[in-house]
MOPAC internal coordinates of N, CA, C and O (Angstrom, degrees):
PM7 1SCF
backbone

  N    0.0000 0     0.00 0     0.00 0    0    0    0
  C    1.4534 1     0.00 0     0.00 0    1    0    0
  C    1.5219 1   108.11 1     0.00 0    2    1    0
  O    1.2310 1   121.32 1   -48.53 1    3    2    1
  N    1.3181 1   115.08 1   131.47 1    3    2    1
  C    1.4570 1   121.15 1  -178.77 1    5    3    2
  C    1.5303 1   110.47 1  -113.69 1    6    5    3
  O    1.2310 1   121.11 1   -35.58 1    7    6    5
  N    1.3051 1   115.49 1   144.42 1    7    6    5
  C    1.4620 1   120.77 1   172.81 1    9    7    6
  C    1.5242 1   105.69 1   -83.98 1   10    9    7
  O    1.2310 1   120.46 1   -65.55 1   11   10    9
  N    1.3169 1   116.72 1   114.45 1   11   10    9
  C    1.4566 1   120.44 1  -175.10 1   13   11   10
  C    1.5248 1   113.49 1   -99.66 1   14   13   11
  O    1.2310 1   119.98 1   166.91 1   15   14   13
  N    1.3371 1   117.65 1   -13.09 1   15   14   13
  C    1.4646 1   120.18 1   177.61 1   17   15   14
  C    1.5189 1   109.54 1  -161.49 1   18   17   15
  O    1.2310 1   121.32 1   -38.18 1   19   18   17
  N    1.3148 1   115.08 1   141.82 1   19   18   17
  C    1.4615 1   121.78 1   173.35 1   21   19   18
  C    1.5175 1   106.92 1  -131.72 1   22   21   19
  O    1.2310 1   120.70 1   -54.67 1   23   22   21
  N    1.3156 1   116.27 1   125.33 1   23   22   21
  C    1.4613 1   121.62 1   178.02 1   25   23   22
  C    1.5230 1   109.10 1  -117.37 1   26   25   23
  O    1.2310 1   121.03 1   -52.57 1   27   26   25
  N    1.3209 1   115.64 1   127.43 1   27   26   25
  C    1.4597 1   121.39 1   174.08 1   29   27   26
  C    1.5248 1   105.76 1   -84.61 1   30   29   27
  O    1.2310 1   120.23 1   -71.10 1   31   30   29
  N    1.3184 1   117.17 1   108.90 1   31   30   29
  C    1.4690 1   121.53 1  -174.65 1   33   31   30
  C    1.5211 1   112.66 1   -81.14 1   34   33   31
  O    1.2310 1   120.64 1   141.51 1   35   34   33
  N    1.3304 1   116.39 1   -38.49 1   35   34   33
  C    1.4661 1   119.52 1  -177.14 1   37   35   34
  C    1.5202 1   108.59 1  -154.94 1   38   37   35
  O    1.2310 1   121.00 1   -39.46 1   39   38   37
  N    1.3362 1   115.70 1   140.54 1   39   38   37
  C    1.4666 1   122.17 1   175.51 1   41   39   38
  C    1.5220 1   108.94 1  -110.32 1   42   41   39
  O    1.2310 1   120.70 1   -31.99 1   43   42   41
  N    1.3187 1   116.27 1   148.01 1   43   42   41
  C    1.4614 1   122.35 1   179.01 1   45   43   42
  C    1.5312 1   109.24 1  -127.05 1   46   45   43
  O    1.2310 1   120.64 1   -42.49 1   47   46   45
  N    1.3305 1   116.39 1   137.51 1   47   46   45
  C    1.4668 1   121.22 1   177.50 1   49   47   46
  C    1.5194 1   111.51 1   -89.66 1   50   49   47
  O    1.2310 1   120.47 1   142.52 1   51   50   49
  N    1.3096 1   116.71 1   -37.48 1   51   50   49
  C    1.4644 1   121.83 1  -174.35 1   53   51   50
  C    1.5216 1   111.52 1   -99.12 1   54   53   51
  O    1.2310 1   120.85 1   -29.46 1   55   54   53
  N    1.3228 1   115.98 1   150.54 1   55   54   53
  C    1.4606 1   121.55 1   174.62 1   57   55   54
  C    1.5142 1   112.58 1    80.37 1   58   57   55
  O    1.2310 1   120.89 1    -5.03 1   59   58   57
  N    1.3208 1   115.91 1   174.97 1   59   58   57
  C    1.4686 1   119.60 1  -177.18 1   61   59   58
  C    1.5302 1   113.93 1   -75.53 1   62   61   59
  O    1.2310 1   119.58 1   154.34 1   63   62   61
  N    1.3397 1   118.40 1   -25.66 1   63   62   61
  C    1.4623 1   119.69 1   177.89 1   65   63   62
  C    1.5285 1   108.16 1   -77.72 1   66   65   63
  O    1.2310 1   120.81 1   -57.58 1   67   66   65
  N    1.3299 1   116.05 1   122.42 1   67   66   65
  C    1.4586 1   121.09 1  -175.11 1   69   67   66
  C    1.5142 1   114.01 1  -105.81 1   70   69   67
  O    1.2310 1   120.07 1   157.07 1   71   70   69
  N    1.3389 1   117.48 1   -22.93 1   71   70   69
  C    1.4660 1   119.56 1  -179.73 1   73   71   70
  C    1.5139 1   110.64 1  -161.84 1   74   73   71
  O    1.2310 1   121.94 1   -21.73 1   75   74   73
  N    1.3342 1   113.89 1   158.27 1   75   74   73
  C    1.4611 1   122.39 1   169.56 1   77   75   74
  C    1.5242 1   105.36 1  -119.25 1   78   77   75
  O    1.2310 1   121.29 1   -49.92 1   79   78   77
  N    1.3303 1   115.13 1   130.08 1   79   78   77
  C    1.4596 1   121.87 1  -169.07 1   81   79   78
  C    1.5247 1   110.13 1  -128.26 1   82   81   79
  O    1.2310 1   120.93 1   -28.83 1   83   82   81
  N    1.3394 1   115.83 1   151.17 1   83   82   81
  C    1.4605 1   122.45 1   169.11 1   85   83   82
  C    1.5167 1   107.65 1  -118.04 1   86   85   83
  O    1.2310 1   120.23 1   -38.97 1   87   86   85
  N    1.3246 1   117.16 1   141.03 1   87   86   85
  C    1.4599 1   122.21 1   177.82 1   89   87   86
  C    1.5267 1   108.51 1  -125.61 1   90   89   87
  O    1.2310 1   121.11 1   -40.19 1   91   90   89
  N    1.3308 1   115.47 1   139.81 1   91   90   89
  C    1.4618 1   121.68 1   176.71 1   93   91   90
  C    1.5212 1   108.45 1  -112.34 1   94   93   91
  O    1.2310 1   120.86 1   -43.25 1   95   94   93
  N    1.3214 1   115.97 1   136.75 1   95   94   93
  C    1.4580 1   122.94 1  -177.29 1   97   95   94
  C    1.5251 1   109.64 1  -114.19 1   98   97   95
  O    1.2310 1   121.08 1   -52.71 1   99   98   97
  N    1.3210 1   115.54 1   127.29 1   99   98   97
  C    1.4711 1   122.55 1   179.11 1  101   99   98
  C    1.5257 1   112.52 1    52.16 1  102  101   99
  O    1.2310 1   119.92 1  -153.88 1  103  102  101
  N    1.3206 1   117.75 1    26.12 1  103  102  101
  C    1.4526 1   121.18 1  -179.47 1  105  103  102
  C    1.5174 1   113.29 1    62.01 1  106  105  103
  O    1.2310 1   120.44 1  -162.35 1  107  106  105
  N    1.3491 1   116.77 1    17.65 1  107  106  105
  C    1.4593 1   120.30 1  -172.39 1  109  107  106
  C    1.5254 1   115.20 1  -129.30 1  110  109  107
  O    1.2310 1   120.19 1   156.53 1  111  110  109
  N    1.3223 1   117.25 1   -23.47 1  111  110  109
  C    1.4631 1   120.63 1  -175.83 1  113  111  110
  C    1.5217 1   108.82 1  -134.81 1  114  113  111
  O    1.2310 1   120.49 1   -52.58 1  115  114  113
  N    1.3312 1   116.67 1   127.42 1  115  114  113
  C    1.4630 1   121.48 1   178.47 1  117  115  114
  C    1.5211 1   109.35 1  -109.84 1  118  117  115
  O    1.2310 1   121.10 1   -42.74 1  119  118  117
  N    1.3198 1   115.51 1   137.26 1  119  118  117
  C    1.4614 1   121.88 1   174.31 1  121  119  118
  C    1.5299 1   106.47 1  -118.67 1  122  121  119
  O    1.2310 1   121.06 1   -59.24 1  123  122  121
  N    1.3212 1   115.59 1   120.76 1  123  122  121
  C    1.4642 1   122.01 1  -178.15 1  125  123  122
  C    1.5191 1   110.46 1  -102.68 1  126  125  123
  O    1.2310 1   121.44 1   -15.99 1  127  126  125
  N    1.3146 1   114.85 1   164.01 1  127  126  125
  C    1.4686 1   123.55 1   173.38 1  129  127  126
  C    1.5232 1   114.14 1    66.79 1  130  129  127
  O    1.2310 1   120.21 1  -146.06 1  131  130  129
  N    1.3267 1   117.20 1    33.94 1  131  130  129
  C    1.4627 1   121.02 1   168.79 1  133  131  130
  C    1.5214 1   105.51 1   -79.25 1  134  133  131
  O    1.2310 1   120.22 1   -49.59 1  135  134  133
  N    1.3083 1   117.18 1   130.41 1  135  134  133
  C    1.4581 1   121.19 1  -176.29 1  137  135  134
  C    1.5278 1   110.90 1  -103.69 1  138  137  135
  O    1.2310 1   121.01 1   -41.60 1  139  138  137
  N    1.3451 1   115.66 1   138.40 1  139  138  137
  C    1.4592 1   121.77 1   171.71 1  141  139  138
  C    1.5176 1   106.54 1   -98.82 1  142  141  139
  O    1.2310 1   120.97 1   -57.21 1  143  142  141
  N    1.3238 1   115.75 1   122.79 1  143  142  141
  C    1.4592 1   122.66 1  -176.14 1  145  143  142
  C    1.5340 1   108.99 1  -116.37 1  146  145  143
  O    1.2310 1   120.70 1   -37.30 1  147  146  145
  N    1.3303 1   116.26 1   142.70 1  147  146  145
  C    1.4605 1   121.20 1   173.62 1  149  147  146
  C    1.5162 1   107.19 1  -117.98 1  150  149  147
  O    1.2310 1   120.79 1   -63.28 1  151  150  149
  N    1.3279 1   116.09 1   116.72 1  151  150  149
  C    1.4627 1   121.68 1   177.19 1  153  151  150
  C    1.5254 1   108.07 1  -142.71 1  154  153  151
  O    1.2310 1   121.11 1   -41.68 1  155  154  153
  N    1.3049 1   115.49 1   138.32 1  155  154  153
  C    1.4686 1   121.40 1  -179.45 1  157  155  154
  C    1.5260 1   111.25 1    53.63 1  158  157  155
  O    1.2310 1   121.03 1  -137.41 1  159  158  157
  N    1.3331 1   115.63 1    42.59 1  159  158  157
  C    1.4655 1   122.72 1   178.16 1  161  159  158
  C    1.5263 1   113.23 1    58.62 1  162  161  159
  O    1.2310 1   120.33 1  -149.11 1  163  162  161
  N    1.3252 1   116.97 1    30.89 1  163  162  161
  C    1.4602 1   121.48 1   178.33 1  165  163  162
  C    1.5231 1   108.78 1  -137.52 1  166  165  163
  O    1.2310 1   120.85 1   -38.98 1  167  166  165
  N    1.3325 1   115.98 1   141.02 1  167  166  165
  C    1.4548 1   120.97 1   174.96 1  169  167  166
  C    1.5223 1   109.35 1   -94.53 1  170  169  167
  O    1.2310 1   120.99 1   -37.03 1  171  170  169
  N    1.3275 1   115.72 1   142.97 1  171  170  169
  C    1.4603 1   121.77 1   172.27 1  173  171  170
  C    1.5137 1   107.79 1  -151.80 1  174  173  171
  O    1.2310 1   120.76 1   -11.34 1  175  174  173
  N    1.3400 1   116.15 1   168.66 1  175  174  173
  C    1.4637 1   119.59 1  -179.32 1  177  175  174
  C    1.5226 1   110.16 1  -109.90 1  178  177  175
  O    1.2310 1   121.67 1   -26.32 1  179  178  177
  N    1.3266 1   114.41 1   153.68 1  179  178  177
  C    1.4610 1   122.74 1   174.70 1  181  179  178
  C    1.5228 1   106.00 1  -125.90 1  182  181  179
  O    1.2310 1   121.22 1   -52.93 1  183  182  181
  N    1.3051 1   115.26 1   127.07 1  183  182  181
  C    1.4561 1   120.95 1  -177.11 1  185  183  182
  C    1.5329 1   110.61 1   -75.80 1  186  185  183
  O    1.2310 1   120.08 1   -20.18 1  187  186  185
  N    1.3488 1   117.44 1   159.82 1  187  186  185
  C    1.4638 1   120.72 1   178.51 1  189  187  186
  C    1.5309 1   110.59 1   -58.63 1  190  189  187
  O    1.2310 1   121.12 1   -40.19 1  191  190  189
  N    1.3245 1   115.47 1   139.81 1  191  190  189
  C    1.4630 1   119.52 1  -178.45 1  193  191  190
  C    1.5196 1   109.80 1  -143.42 1  194  193  191
  O    1.2310 1   121.79 1   -11.48 1  195  194  193
  N    1.3340 1   114.17 1   168.52 1  195  194  193
  C    1.4618 1   118.97 1   174.53 1  197  195  194
  C    1.5252 1   107.82 1  -130.19 1  198  197  195
  O    1.2310 1   121.63 1   -27.08 1  199  198  197
  N    1.3126 1   114.49 1   152.92 1  199  198  197
  C    1.4571 1   120.34 1  -177.97 1  201  199  198
  C    1.5234 1   109.76 1   -84.74 1  202  201  199
  O    1.2310 1   121.13 1   -49.66 1  203  202  201
  N    1.3166 1   115.45 1   130.34 1  203  202  201
  C    1.4627 1   121.83 1   176.71 1  205  203  202
  C    1.5257 1   109.87 1   -82.63 1  206  205  203
  O    1.2310 1   119.83 1   -18.86 1  207  206  205
  N    1.3278 1   117.92 1   161.14 1  207  206  205
  C    1.4722 1   120.80 1   179.18 1  209  207  206
  C    1.5318 1   113.46 1   -56.99 1  210  209  207
  O    1.2310 1   120.10 1   152.13 1  211  210  209
  N    1.3384 1   117.42 1   -27.87 1  211  210  209
  C    1.4686 1   119.59 1  -179.80 1  213  211  210
  C    1.5264 1   113.24 1   -84.83 1  214  213  211
  O    1.2310 1   120.03 1  -174.49 1  215  214  213
  N    1.3409 1   117.56 1     5.51 1  215  214  213
  C    1.4594 1   121.54 1   176.30 1  217  215  214
  C    1.5211 1   114.26 1    92.22 1  218  217  215
  O    1.2310 1   119.51 1   172.43 1  219  218  217
  N    1.3142 1   118.55 1    -7.57 1  219  218  217
  C    1.4556 1   121.06 1   176.70 1  221  219  218
  C    1.5314 1   109.15 1   -84.07 1  222  221  219
  O    1.2310 1   120.82 1   -12.59 1  223  222  221
  N    1.3193 1   116.04 1   167.41 1  223  222  221
  C    1.4553 1   121.03 1   179.53 1  225  223  222
  C    1.5201 1   110.35 1  -114.71 1  226  225  223
  O    1.2310 1   120.99 1   -31.42 1  227  226  225
  N    1.3238 1   115.71 1   148.58 1  227  226  225
  C    1.4617 1   121.93 1   179.41 1  229  227  226
  C    1.5179 1   107.97 1  -131.87 1  230  229  227
  O    1.2310 1   120.48 1   -51.83 1  231  230  229
  N    1.3435 1   116.68 1   128.17 1  231  230  229
  C    1.4587 1   120.45 1   178.27 1  233  231  230
  C    1.5236 1   110.07 1   -61.07 1  234  233  231
  O    1.2310 1   121.00 1   -42.34 1  235  234  233
  N    1.3272 1   115.69 1   137.66 1  235  234  233
  C    1.4540 1   122.09 1   176.03 1  237  235  234
  C    1.5265 1   109.30 1   -82.65 1  238  237  235
  O    1.2310 1   120.91 1   142.68 1  239  238  237
  N    1.3097 1   115.87 1   -37.32 1  239  238  237
  C    1.4561 1   123.06 1   179.33 1  241  239  238
  C    1.5194 1   106.92 1  -143.79 1  242  241  239
  O    1.2310 1   120.47 1   -35.93 1  243  242  241
  N    1.3235 1   116.71 1   144.07 1  243  242  241
  C    1.4611 1   118.81 1  -179.80 1  245  243  242
  C    1.5160 1   110.54 1  -160.86 1  246  245  243
  O    1.2310 1   120.52 1   -24.72 1  247  246  245
  N    1.3460 1   116.61 1   155.28 1  247  246  245
  C    1.4699 1   120.08 1   175.81 1  249  247  246
  C    1.5335 1   109.72 1   -65.56 1  250  249  247
  O    1.2310 1   120.88 1   -33.10 1  251  250  249
  N    1.3214 1   115.93 1   146.90 1  251  250  249
  C    1.4634 1   121.23 1  -178.57 1  253  251  250
  C    1.5245 1   111.98 1   -85.73 1  254  253  251
  O    1.2310 1   120.27 1   150.28 1  255  254  253
  N    1.3342 1   117.09 1   -29.72 1  255  254  253
  C    1.4693 1   118.14 1  -177.73 1  257  255  254
  C    1.5270 1   111.14 1  -131.64 1  258  257  255
  O    1.2310 1   121.09 1   -17.82 1  259  258  257
  N    1.3155 1   115.53 1   162.18 1  259  258  257
  C    1.4675 1   122.33 1  -175.89 1  261  259  258
  C    1.5262 1   111.74 1   -65.45 1  262  261  259
  O    1.2310 1   120.36 1   145.93 1  263  262  261
  N    1.3259 1   116.92 1   -34.07 1  263  262  261
  C    1.4672 1   120.08 1  -179.41 1  265  263  262
  C    1.5275 1   111.17 1   -62.29 1  266  265  263
  O    1.2310 1   120.49 1   131.10 1  267  266  265
  N    1.3219 1   116.67 1   -48.90 1  267  266  265
  C    1.4623 1   119.86 1   179.73 1  269  267  266
  C    1.5217 1   110.73 1   -67.46 1  270  269  267
  O    1.2310 1   120.24 1   140.52 1  271  270  269
  N    1.3243 1   117.16 1   -39.48 1  271  270  269
  C    1.4637 1   120.51 1   178.25 1  273  271  270
  C    1.5173 1   110.65 1   -59.50 1  274  273  271
  O    1.2310 1   120.70 1   136.59 1  275  274  273
  N    1.3427 1   116.28 1   -43.41 1  275  274  273
  C    1.4648 1   120.77 1   178.58 1  277  275  274
  C    1.5147 1   111.95 1   -61.81 1  278  277  275
  O    1.2310 1   120.43 1   135.72 1  279  278  277
  N    1.3269 1   116.78 1   -44.28 1  279  278  277
  C    1.4621 1   121.10 1   179.09 1  281  279  278
  C    1.5281 1   110.39 1   -63.34 1  282  281  279
  O    1.2310 1   120.41 1   134.27 1  283  282  281
  N    1.3246 1   116.82 1   -45.73 1  283  282  281
  C    1.4610 1   121.49 1   179.57 1  285  283  282
  C    1.5252 1   110.64 1   -60.96 1  286  285  283
  O    1.2310 1   120.66 1   131.81 1  287  286  285
  N    1.3155 1   116.34 1   -48.19 1  287  286  285
  C    1.4545 1   120.70 1  -179.17 1  289  287  286
  C    1.5332 1   111.29 1   -61.92 1  290  289  287
  O    1.2310 1   120.66 1   135.89 1  291  290  289
  N    1.3216 1   116.34 1   -44.11 1  291  290  289
  C    1.4654 1   120.93 1  -179.45 1  293  291  290
  C    1.5273 1   111.26 1   -60.12 1  294  293  291
  O    1.2310 1   120.16 1   133.44 1  295  294  293
  N    1.3216 1   117.29 1   -46.56 1  295  294  293
  C    1.4599 1   120.65 1  -177.58 1  297  295  294
  C    1.5303 1   112.45 1   -70.66 1  298  297  295
  O    1.2310 1   120.25 1   141.91 1  299  298  297
  N    1.3184 1   117.13 1   -38.09 1  299  298  297
  C    1.4691 1   119.67 1   178.88 1  301  299  298
  C    1.5253 1   110.43 1   -67.83 1  302  301  299
  O    1.2310 1   119.93 1   136.62 1  303  302  301
  N    1.3126 1   117.74 1   -43.38 1  303  302  301
  C    1.4678 1   120.28 1   179.99 1  305  303  302
  C    1.5254 1   110.17 1   -66.41 1  306  305  303
  O    1.2310 1   119.56 1   141.61 1  307  306  305
  N    1.3346 1   118.45 1   -38.39 1  307  306  305
  C    1.4621 1   120.82 1   176.66 1  309  307  306
  C    1.5317 1   110.61 1   -61.86 1  310  309  307
  O    1.2310 1   119.98 1   137.14 1  311  310  309
  N    1.3343 1   117.64 1   -42.86 1  311  310  309
  C    1.4658 1   121.29 1   177.92 1  313  311  310
  C    1.5251 1   110.75 1   -64.66 1  314  313  311
  O    1.2310 1   120.53 1   139.42 1  315  314  313
  N    1.3302 1   116.59 1   -40.58 1  315  314  313
  C    1.4655 1   121.29 1   178.11 1  317  315  314
  C    1.5313 1   110.51 1   -62.24 1  318  317  315
  O    1.2310 1   119.85 1   132.71 1  319  318  317
  N    1.3358 1   117.90 1   -47.29 1  319  318  317
  C    1.4616 1   121.22 1  -179.65 1  321  319  318
  C    1.5295 1   111.42 1   -64.36 1  322  321  319
  O    1.2310 1   119.99 1   142.96 1  323  322  321
  N    1.3303 1   117.62 1   -37.04 1  323  322  321
  C    1.4662 1   121.14 1   176.50 1  325  323  322
  C    1.5235 1   110.41 1   -64.43 1  326  325  323
  O    1.2310 1   120.32 1   139.30 1  327  326  325
  N    1.3270 1   116.99 1   -40.70 1  327  326  325
  C    1.4689 1   121.06 1   177.78 1  329  327  326
  C    1.5242 1   110.70 1   -64.19 1  330  329  327
  O    1.2310 1   120.07 1   138.93 1  331  330  329
  N    1.3292 1   117.47 1   -41.07 1  331  330  329
  C    1.4674 1   120.72 1   176.89 1  333  331  330
  C    1.5266 1   110.96 1   -59.40 1  334  333  331
  O    1.2310 1   120.71 1   135.10 1  335  334  333
  N    1.3327 1   116.25 1   -44.90 1  335  334  333
  C    1.4615 1   120.60 1   178.98 1  337  335  334
  C    1.5214 1   111.09 1   -62.56 1  338  337  335
  O    1.2310 1   119.94 1   138.52 1  339  338  337
  N    1.3221 1   117.72 1   -41.48 1  339  338  337
  C    1.4639 1   121.62 1   179.00 1  341  339  338
  C    1.5296 1   111.02 1   -63.34 1  342  341  339
  O    1.2310 1   120.59 1   138.78 1  343  342  341
  N    1.3241 1   116.49 1   -41.22 1  343  342  341
  C    1.4660 1   120.66 1   178.66 1  345  343  342
  C    1.5260 1   109.92 1   -65.00 1  346  345  343
  O    1.2310 1   120.22 1   135.79 1  347  346  345
  N    1.3275 1   117.18 1   -44.21 1  347  346  345
  C    1.4782 1   120.71 1   178.97 1  349  347  346
  C    1.5210 1   110.78 1   -62.58 1  350  349  347
  O    1.2310 1   120.10 1   137.97 1  351  350  349
  N    1.3270 1   117.42 1   -42.03 1  351  350  349
  C    1.4689 1   120.95 1   179.34 1  353  351  350
  C    1.5239 1   110.89 1   -64.19 1  354  353  351
  O    1.2310 1   120.40 1   138.41 1  355  354  353
  N    1.3242 1   116.84 1   -41.59 1  355  354  353
  C    1.4595 1   121.25 1   178.96 1  357  355  354
  C    1.5347 1   110.72 1   -64.41 1  358  357  355
  O    1.2310 1   120.68 1   138.22 1  359  358  357
  N    1.3337 1   116.30 1   -41.78 1  359  358  357
  C    1.4668 1   120.72 1   178.35 1  361  359  358
  C    1.5123 1   110.77 1   -65.79 1  362  361  359
  O    1.2310 1   119.66 1   140.05 1  363  362  361
  N    1.3375 1   118.25 1   -39.95 1  363  362  361
  C    1.4600 1   121.82 1   178.39 1  365  363  362
  C    1.5209 1   110.72 1   -65.42 1  366  365  363
  O    1.2310 1   120.36 1   138.10 1  367  366  365
  N    1.3196 1   116.92 1   -41.90 1  367  366  365
  C    1.4614 1   121.07 1   179.34 1  369  367  366
  C    1.5163 1   110.28 1   -65.23 1  370  369  367
  O    1.2310 1   120.59 1   140.22 1  371  370  369
  N    1.3308 1   116.48 1   -39.78 1  371  370  369
  C    1.4605 1   121.06 1   179.89 1  373  371  370
  C    1.5258 1   111.15 1   -66.65 1  374  373  371
  O    1.2310 1   120.20 1   137.58 1  375  374  373
  N    1.3240 1   117.21 1   -42.42 1  375  374  373
  C    1.4633 1   120.07 1  -178.56 1  377  375  374
  C    1.5452 1   111.68 1   -71.77 1  378  377  375
  O    1.2310 1   119.96 1   149.36 1  379  378  377
  N    1.3298 1   117.68 1   -30.64 1  379  378  377
  C    1.4672 1   119.56 1   178.01 1  381  379  378
  C    1.5250 1   110.93 1   -76.71 1  382  381  379
  O    1.2310 1   120.05 1   155.39 1  383  382  381
  N    1.3311 1   117.51 1   -24.61 1  383  382  381
  C    1.4637 1   122.09 1   178.41 1  385  383  382
  C    1.5340 1   110.53 1   -77.10 1  386  385  383
  O    1.2310 1   120.24 1   159.72 1  387  386  385
  N    1.3150 1   117.15 1   -20.28 1  387  386  385
  C    1.4782 1   120.33 1  -176.87 1  389  387  386
  C    1.4852 1   113.47 1   -78.77 1  390  389  387
  O    1.2310 1   120.10 1   180.00 1  391  390  389

């Protein structure tokens, strides 16, 4: 299974959640609401989940093995960091044009 598209849906400046991402697999299946989290100076992803009646959360979709999880996390974080750089470059260009 290949990740064929990653879209950064929303970026956040405040708090540990830094982005909400969608990933497409084999051009056939999209998973929305993957979160990019920054904690202890490290980025990681949190899969979409729903809240149970007892207040705990349960993943709706998740990787089955560590190898795929690592690949997914690596590619999503790389896309997130590239988007951050693009936003910073756009802001720098805009402020220098003013």
